[in-house]
C-alpha positions in Angstrom: -18.4 35.4 50.1 -21.9 33.9 49.2 -22.3 30.2 48.0 -23.7 31.9 44.7 -20.4 33.9 44.2 -18.2 30.5 45.1 -20.4 28.8 42.3 -19.9 31.3 39.8 -16.1 31.8 40.6 -15.8 27.8 40.1 -18.0 28.1 36.8 -15.7 30.7 35.8 -12.4 29.0 36.5 -13.9 25.7 34.8 -14.8 27.7 31.9 -11.3 29.1 31.6 -9.8 25.9 31.8 -12.3 24.5 29.0 -11.3 27.4 26.7 -7.4 26.8 27.5 -8.2 22.8 26.7 -10.0 23.8 23.4 -7.3 26.1 22.3 -4.6 23.4 23.0 -6.7 20.9 21.0 -7.1 23.1 18.2 -3.5 23.8 17.9 -2.7 20.1 17.9 -5.4 19.4 15.5 -3.8 22.0 13.2 -0.4 20.4 13.6 -1.8 17.1 12.8 -3.5 18.3 9.7 -0.3 19.7 8.6 1.5 16.5 9.2 -1.0 14.5 7.5 -1.0 16.7 4.4 3.0 16.3 4.3 2.8 12.7 4.7 0.2 12.3 1.8 2.4 14.3 -0.4 5.5 12.1 0.6 3.5 9.1 0.0 2.5 10.4 -3.3 5.9 11.2 -4.2 7.2 7.9 -3.3 4.4 6.0 -5.2 5.4 8.1 -8.3 9.2 7.1 -7.8 7.9 3.5 -7.3 6.0 3.7 -10.8 9.2 5.1 -12.3 11.4 2.3 -11.1 8.8 -0.2 -12.3 8.9 1.1 -15.7 12.9 1.2 -15.8 12.7 -2.5 -14.7 10.2 -3.3 -17.4 12.4 -1.4 -20.2 15.5 -3.1 -19.0 13.6 -6.5 -19.1 12.5 -5.6 -22.6 16.1 -4.6 -23.7 17.6 -7.6 -22.3 15.2 -10.0 -23.9 14.4 -11.4 -20.2 10.5 -11.5 -20.1 8.5 -14.3 -19.4 5.3 -14.9 -21.0 3.1 -13.1 -18.6 5.3 -10.1 -18.7 5.0 -10.2 -22.4 1.4 -10.3 -22.5 1.4 -7.4 -19.9 3.8 -5.5 -22.1 1.5 -6.0 -25.0 -1.4 -4.8 -23.3 0.2 -1.7 -22.3 1.3 -1.1 -25.8 -2.2 -1.8 -27.0 -3.5 0.9 -24.5 -0.8 3.4 -25.5 -1.8 2.8 -29.5 -5.5 3.4 -28.6 -4.8 6.3 -26.6 -2.7 7.7 -29.6 -5.4 6.9 -32.0 -8.1 8.7 -29.8 -5.7 11.9 -29.7 -5.2 11.7 -33.4 -9.1 11.4 -33.9 -9.6 14.4 -31.8 -6.9 16.5 -33.7 -8.5 15.6 -36.9 -11.9 17.1 -36.0 
């Protein structure tokens, strides 16, 4: 076997190994992307749950009358935002 044939055979073997490595990396990349998407969905759901629980805590505080001054101001701000949104919706419906 000539040296050229040996070189070609080595190059072909290395190319095959690179293709195998590439396929493995593509597979791993796809798996990681799926895992990332799943984690993002879970994070979004957890954040939604946290927000709902915070709202429940605030409602319980309001119902118990156990609000400090900063909580009252924050509550008033939220009520004002809701009222502005309602007014905006009414204005849009009136058009």
